[in-house]
C-alpha positions in Angstrom: -14.3 -24.5 27.3 -17.4 -23.2 29.1 -15.4 -20.4 30.7 -14.1 -19.3 27.3 -17.6 -19.5 25.9 -19.0 -17.2 28.6 -16.1 -14.8 28.1 -16.8 -14.7 24.4 -20.5 -13.8 24.6 -21.6 -11.1 22.2 -23.6 -8.6 24.2 -26.8 -6.9 22.9 -25.0 -3.5 22.4 -22.2 -5.1 20.3 -24.8 -6.9 18.2 -26.8 -3.8 17.7 -23.8 -1.8 16.7 -22.8 -4.3 14.1 -26.3 -4.3 12.6 -26.3 -0.5 12.6 -23.1 -0.4 10.5 -24.3 -3.1 8.2 -27.3 -1.0 7.4 -25.2 2.2 7.2 -23.0 0.4 4.6 -26.0 0.0 2.4 -27.2 3.5 3.0 -23.8 4.9 2.1 -23.6 2.9 -1.1 -20.7 0.7 0.1 -22.7 -2.6 -0.2 -25.9 -4.0 -1.6 -27.9 -7.3 -1.5 -25.8 -9.6 0.7 -22.4 -8.2 -0.2 -19.7 -7.4 2.4 -19.4 -8.5 6.0 -18.5 -7.1 9.4 -16.8 -8.6 12.5 -15.8 -7.4 16.0 -13.2 -8.9 18.2 -14.8 -10.0 21.5 -11.6 -11.3 23.3 -8.2 -12.8 22.4 -10.2 -16.0 21.8 -13.3 -15.1 19.8 -15.0 -12.7 17.4 -18.6 -12.1 16.3 -19.3 -11.9 12.6 -22.2 -11.4 10.2 -23.8 -14.6 8.8 -23.6 -15.8 5.3 -26.2 -14.9 2.7 -28.5 -12.8 4.8 -29.7 -9.4 3.6 -28.8 -6.6 6.0 -32.4 -5.2 6.0 -33.6 -8.7 7.2 -30.7 -9.5 9.6 -31.4 -9.6 13.3 -29.0 -9.4 16.2 -29.6 -13.1 16.9 -28.3 -14.0 13.4 -24.8 -12.9 14.2 -22.3 -15.7 14.8 -19.7 -16.0 17.5 -16.6 -18.1 16.6 -13.3 -18.8 18.2 -10.0 -18.0 16.4 -10.0 -21.5 14.9 -13.3 -20.8 13.3 -15.4 -23.0 15.6 -18.9 -21.7 16.2 -19.6 -20.8 19.8 -22.9 -19.0 19.5 -25.5 -18.8 16.8 -27.5 -21.1 14.5 -26.5 -19.4 11.2 -23.4 -20.1 9.1 -20.7 -17.4 9.5 -19.6 -15.3 6.6 -17.7 -17.3 4.0 -14.8 -14.9 4.4 -14.4 -15.8 8.1 -10.9 -17.2 7.5 -9.8 -13.9 6.1 -11.1 -11.9 9.1 -9.3 -14.4 11.4 -6.0 -13.9 9.5 -6.2 -10.2 9.9 -7.0 -10.4 13.6 -4.0 -12.7 14.1 -1.7 -10.3 12.2 -2.9 -7.1 14.0 -3.6 -7.6 17.7 -4.7 -4.0 18.0 -7.5 -4.4 15.5 -10.8 -4.7 17.1 -13.2 -4.6 14.1 -13.2 -5.4 10.4 -15.5 -4.1 7.6 -15.5 -5.6 4.1 -17.3 -3.5 1.5 -17.7 -3.7 -2.3 -18.1 0.0 -3.2 -18.0 1.3 -6.7 -14.9 3.5 -7.0 -12.7 1.2 -4.9 -13.6 -1.5 -7.4 -12.9 0.8 -10.3 -9.3 1.3 -9.2 -9.1 -2.3 -8.0 -9.9 -3.8 -11.4 -7.2 -1.5 -12.8 -4.8 -2.8 -10.2 -4.1 0.8 -9.1 -3.0 1.6 -5.6 -5.4 4.0 -4.0 -3.1 6.9 -3.1 -4.3 9.4 -0.5 -5.5 12.7 -2.1 -8.0 13.7 0.7 -7.2 14.4 4.3 -9.8 12.0 5.7 -8.2 9.2 3.7 -4.7 9.8 4.9 -5.8 10.2 8.5 -8.0 7.1 8.6 -6.2 4.7 6.2 -2.7 6.0 7.2 -1.3 5.7 3.7 -1.7 4.3 0.2 -4.0 1.3 0.1 -2.5 -1.6 -1.9 -4.3 -3.8 -4.3 -4.2 -7.6 -4.0 -4.4 -9.5 -7.3 -7.7 -11.3 -7.9 -8.3 -14.7 -6.4 -11.2 -16.4 -4.6 -11.3 -15.0 -1.1 -12.8 -17.6 1.2 -9.7 -19.5 2.4 -7.1 -18.9 5.0 -4.1 -18.6 2.7 -5.9 -15.7 0.9 -6.4 -14.2 4.3 -2.7 -14.4 5.2 -1.7 -12.8 1.9 -4.2 -10.1 2.4 -3.0 -9.4 5.9 0.6 -9.4 4.8 -0.1 -7.0 2.0 -1.9 -4.6 4.3 1.0 -4.8 6.7 1.1 -3.3 10.2 0.5 0.4 9.6 -2.0 0.9 6.8 -5.7 0.2 7.7 -7.1 -1.1 4.5 -6.4 -3.4 1.5 -8.2 -3.7 -1.8 -9.1 -7.1 -3.3 -8.9 -6.7 -7.0 -12.3 -7.2 -8.7 -13.9 -7.7 -5.3 -13.8 -4.8 -2.9 -12.1 -3.5 0.3 -11.2 -4.8 3.7 -10.8 -2.0 6.3 -9.7 -2.4 10.0 -9.9 -0.2 13.1 -9.5 -0.2 16.8 -13.3 0.3 17.0 -16.1 -0.6 14.6 -16.8 3.0 14.1 -13.2 3.7 13.0 -13.1 0.7 10.7 -16.3 1.9 9.0 -14.8 5.4 8.7 -11.8 3.9 7.0 -14.1 2.2 4.5 -16.0 5.4 3.8 -12.8 7.5 3.5 -11.2 5.1 1.1 -14.3 5.0 -1.2 -14.6 8.8 -1.2 -10.9 9.2 -1.9 -11.1 6.6 -4.7 -13.8 8.5 -6.4 -11.9 11.8 -6.2 -8.6 10.2 -7.3 -10.3 8.6 -10.3 -11.8 11.9 -11.5 -8.7 13.9 -10.7 -6.5 11.5 -12.6 -8.7 12.1 -15.7 -8.1 15.8 -15.4 -4.4 16.0 -14.5 -1.9 14.8 -11.9 -3.4 14.6 -8.4 -1.5 15.9 -5.4 -0.9 12.9 -3.2 -0.7 13.4 0.6 1.9 11.6 2.8 0.8 10.9 6.3 4.3 11.4 7.9 4.7 14.7 6.1 1.5 16.4 7.3 2.2 19.2 9.7 -0.3 18.7 12.5 -0.9 21.8 14.7 -0.2 21.4 18.4 -3.3 20.3 20.2 -5.0 18.9 17.1 -7.0 15.8 17.7 -6.4 13.0 15.2 -8.7 10.0 14.5 
């Protein structure tokens, strides 16, 4: 147990990166007050996650909580995010996922309360999210069964899922990429909403995009 604990330690750079993106999520209008949460996989046995009920502008690196994949606290004196079981379910479903960002941005929620799939109409969205983002019917989101349904709905190829009336969960192979997914989906949701009021949007399909030779994809 002590060996696993040492292997799971969240280093200062990891903690600092999480706090940076917490504050960026507020600056970008993706969260406010104590909404949303962020986690990073430390190993096959543990993750580090933001605490429950702490404003991002007041959060310190020491407030972050390390837990094992059963939800047991390994490091930290704060309570982990109430949506910890949901994060753990997504990590179990997708071994390649190294970071998760949950946001509660405006236009994602506009389409979410309508139960409308967020189709890709912008290049960044299709490149980062990899396809249409599905909407999960509303229910309380702090238990493991919700997490399993959320992970199953997202599936193995798309990088985000909308929780109706609640926001977005985005995943990535790095925290930077998970955050870019969340930003791209919100920007796309806003454009899709306005474009739908004006006409029929042109939807992009990831597998049908002709990528020039040598182009670098996210």
